[in-house]
C-alpha positions as CSV (number, residue, x, y, z in Angstrom):
1,X,14.9,256.0,88.7
2,X,13.5,256.4,92.0
3,X,9.6,256.0,92.7
4,X,7.8,258.3,94.9
5,X,4.6,260.2,95.5
6,X,3.6,263.5,94.9
7,X,1.7,265.6,97.6
8,X,-1.7,264.5,96.1
9,X,-0.6,261.0,96.1
10,X,-0.2,260.3,92.6
11,X,2.9,257.6,91.8
12,X,5.8,259.7,90.0
13,X,9.1,258.4,89.2
14,X,12.4,260.8,89.8
15,X,15.0,260.9,87.1
16,X,17.4,263.6,86.0
17,X,16.3,265.8,89.1
18,X,12.7,266.0,88.1
19,X,9.3,264.2,88.6
20,X,7.1,262.9,86.2
21,X,3.7,260.7,86.3
22,X,3.5,257.3,85.4
23,X,1.1,254.6,85.0
24,X,1.1,251.6,87.6
25,X,2.0,248.7,85.7
26,X,2.3,246.1,88.3
27,X,-0.9,246.7,90.2
28,X,-2.2,243.6,88.4
29,X,-5.1,243.1,85.9
30,X,-7.7,246.0,86.0
31,X,-10.2,243.8,84.4
32,X,-10.1,240.8,87.2
33,X,-12.0,237.8,86.0
34,X,-12.0,234.8,88.7
35,X,-12.1,232.1,85.7
36,X,-9.4,233.7,83.9
37,X,-7.3,234.8,86.5
38,X,-7.4,232.6,89.5
39,X,-5.5,229.3,89.7
40,X,-6.9,226.6,87.6
41,X,-9.0,223.7,89.1
42,X,-10.1,220.8,87.0
43,X,-13.0,218.5,88.3
44,X,-16.6,217.8,88.6
45,X,-18.4,218.6,91.8
46,X,-21.0,216.4,93.5
47,X,-23.4,218.0,96.2
48,X,-25.4,216.6,98.9
49,X,-27.7,218.6,101.3
50,X,-28.9,217.7,104.9
51,X,-30.7,219.8,107.6
52,X,-33.9,220.6,108.9
53,X,-36.8,219.3,107.3
54,X,-34.7,218.4,104.3
55,X,-36.6,215.3,102.3
56,X,-35.3,215.1,98.9
57,X,-37.2,213.3,96.3
58,X,-35.8,214.4,92.9
59,X,-32.7,216.2,92.2
60,X,-30.6,217.1,89.3
61,X,-26.7,218.1,88.5
62,X,-25.8,220.5,86.0
63,X,-25.1,219.7,83.4
64,X,-26.7,216.5,83.3
65,X,-24.9,213.4,83.5
66,X,-25.9,211.9,79.8
67,X,-24.4,208.7,78.2
68,X,-23.8,210.2,74.7
69,X,-24.3,207.1,73.0
70,X,-25.2,203.3,73.7
71,X,-21.5,202.8,74.8
72,X,-21.3,204.3,78.3
73,X,-17.8,202.9,78.7
74,X,-16.2,205.7,77.1
75,X,-13.3,207.6,78.1
76,X,-13.8,210.1,79.9
77,X,-17.4,209.5,80.3
78,X,-19.7,210.9,79.4
79,X,-17.5,213.1,77.3
80,X,-18.9,216.7,79.2
81,X,-15.8,218.7,80.1
82,X,-15.1,219.2,83.4
83,X,-16.7,222.2,85.3
84,X,-13.7,224.5,86.1
85,X,-15.5,227.5,87.1
86,X,-19.0,226.9,88.0
87,X,-21.6,224.1,88.8
88,X,-25.3,223.7,89.8
89,X,-27.7,221.6,91.6
90,X,-31.4,221.5,92.1
91,X,-33.4,219.4,94.4
92,X,-37.0,219.1,95.2
93,X,-38.8,217.5,98.0
94,X,-42.3,217.5,99.4
95,X,-43.6,220.6,101.5
96,X,-46.4,221.4,103.9
97,X,-48.3,222.8,101.0
98,X,-46.5,221.3,98.0
99,X,-42.8,221.1,97.0
100,X,-39.7,222.8,98.4
101,X,-37.0,223.9,96.3
102,X,-33.3,223.7,97.0
103,X,-30.7,225.2,94.9
104,X,-26.9,224.9,95.6
105,X,-24.3,226.6,93.2
106,X,-20.3,227.2,93.0
107,X,-19.0,229.8,91.3
108,X,-15.2,231.4,91.0
109,X,-15.4,234.2,92.6
110,X,-13.1,237.1,94.2
111,X,-12.8,237.6,98.1
112,X,-13.2,241.1,98.1
113,X,-15.0,241.8,95.1
114,X,-12.0,243.6,93.6
115,X,-8.8,242.8,91.8
116,X,-7.4,240.3,94.1
117,X,-8.1,237.3,96.4
118,X,-9.4,234.3,94.4
119,X,-12.1,232.1,96.2
120,X,-15.1,230.0,95.4
121,X,-18.7,231.5,96.1
122,X,-20.9,228.7,97.5
123,X,-24.6,229.6,97.6
124,X,-27.5,227.8,98.9
125,X,-31.2,228.8,98.3
126,X,-34.5,227.6,99.9
127,X,-38.0,228.3,98.8
128,X,-41.0,226.2,100.2
129,X,-43.3,225.7,103.2
130,X,-42.3,223.6,106.2
131,X,-44.4,222.3,109.1
132,X,-43.2,223.8,112.6
133,X,-44.6,223.6,116.0
134,X,-44.9,226.7,118.1
135,X,-46.2,226.5,121.8
136,X,-47.4,222.8,121.2
137,X,-49.5,224.0,118.0
138,X,-48.5,223.0,114.2
139,X,-47.8,226.1,112.4
140,X,-46.5,226.5,108.8
141,X,-43.4,228.7,107.9
142,X,-43.2,230.0,104.4
143,X,-39.2,229.7,103.8
144,X,-37.7,232.0,101.1
145,X,-34.0,232.8,101.7
146,X,-30.6,232.3,100.6
147,X,-27.0,232.2,102.1
148,X,-23.6,232.1,100.8
149,X,-20.0,231.7,102.0
150,X,-16.4,232.4,100.4
151,X,-13.8,229.2,100.2
152,X,-10.5,230.2,99.6
153,X,-9.0,227.1,98.7
154,X,-8.3,225.9,95.4
155,X,-10.4,222.6,96.0
156,X,-13.9,223.8,97.5
157,X,-14.8,220.0,99.0
158,X,-15.7,220.0,102.4
159,X,-19.1,220.6,104.4
160,X,-20.4,224.1,104.9
161,X,-23.1,225.2,107.3
162,X,-26.0,227.6,106.5
163,X,-28.4,229.2,108.6
164,X,-31.9,230.5,106.7
165,X,-34.4,232.4,108.6
166,X,-38.3,232.2,108.0
167,X,-41.4,234.2,109.3
168,X,-43.8,231.7,110.6
169,X,-47.5,232.1,110.2
170,X,-49.7,233.7,111.4
171,X,-48.1,234.3,115.0
172,X,-45.0,232.3,115.1
173,X,-41.8,233.7,115.8
174,X,-38.9,234.5,113.2
175,X,-37.4,230.7,113.0
176,X,-33.9,229.7,112.2
177,X,-33.5,226.4,109.8
178,X,-30.1,225.0,109.7
179,X,-28.5,223.3,106.7
180,X,-25.3,221.4,105.6
181,X,-23.9,221.5,102.2
182,X,-21.4,219.4,101.0
183,X,-19.3,219.7,98.5
184,X,-16.8,216.6,97.1
């Protein structure tokens, strides 16, 4: 049997002197699901955030680390399965007019949005009000932005830079705020 293509680009096999169309059985799963089809990873992530005006007063990891009983020496503690495909973290901090919100999430994904290329997608969302000095005068920046990065290694541990732009009111220029998310 010989593989070939027709003039229209269809895959054909040549047998007994004639051509016939065949299905491509070697192209991989047509319903690619990163949590199912990517190499397994077993672990729990810890996140930290640093950057311009980051002041965290309260943070939450998901699922929350809760002692399941009075005996917190259980193995493995705390009986929450490892997060193999996604993880989430929220933090709150004081802002110029209230509370700033920082959200980090990591999910298994595809590097090309298609049927191949396993990766982790790390995302940072920031919203709130930052104080800013423009031409010697205080200004307020309303920040509401996000960014993401694809991590192609099996273990996504590392530090990743993010830049989120905001428009400062009332007359300030667009301003970039820099953050670093560390995954461990």
